[in-house]
N, C-alpha and C positions, 0 to 999 in steps of 0.2 A: 547481605549477608548472608549465607549457607549454614545449614542447619543438620545435624544428623538428627535423627527420630531411634531414642532408645529404646527397647523392650525387653522386658523380665520373663524370665520363664516361670509358668506355673509350676511345673514338676519341680524344679532344680534350682532355688534361690539364687545359685552362684552362676550360672547361665543366663548370658543378655545377646541380644540381636540388636546391630544397627543397619540403617538403612538412610539414603539421602531423602530429606525431606520433599516433595514433590516428584519425587520419583516415582512413575507409574509402570513400570515392566512390571512383568509377571513375579519375580522374587519380590521385590518389594511389596506388592498387592498381596502377595502371600504371606508374608511376615504381617502385616496389619491385620488380616484377615483371620491369622491361626487363632486357634481355640485355647494353643499351648501358650502363647505370648499376652502379655498385657503391657499397655503403654507407662512408660517411667517417667519419660522427660526429653526434651529438645535439648541439645548440646552444639554450639556453635561449631562450625567448621572453620578453625584459625588454630594459629601456633600454641596458644598458651599450654603450657603443660598441664596435665588433670592425674588425677590418681586413677591408674587402672584403665586407663583408655586413651589410645593414641592414635590421632587423627591422622598422620598420614600412612600408619599399617592399615585402618577402616578404610582409607580412600584407595587403597591398591586392591584391598579386598572386594569392596563394593564393584570396583571399575572390573573386576573380572569375573565375581559370581554374582553379585546384584546385592549382597549383604554381607556384612562381617559377624560371624559368630566368636563370641571370648566368654571368657568366665572371668569372676572377681570372687577371691575367697578372701574374708576379713578373719582374721584372728585377732581377737583382745591379748595382750602380754601382758603380764607385771613387769615394771622394773625392776630389775636387778641390780643391785649397788655392789 
């Protein structure tokens, strides 16, 4: 199974970048070596649904650009009855 490596921005906690594990192209190495990003976790490249991450869209962007930049904003909402 292949994986995505997920990195989080140090300047904006809502911004993330995904690359493919094992990818050694210039863009992927730039993400890994960035002083503005920190490794967060690996996510399997499978078809399981995940909140805020679409593997199909990520694959398309990585194939085209070498990385996939995305934002996740979580807002806690009180239940209103």
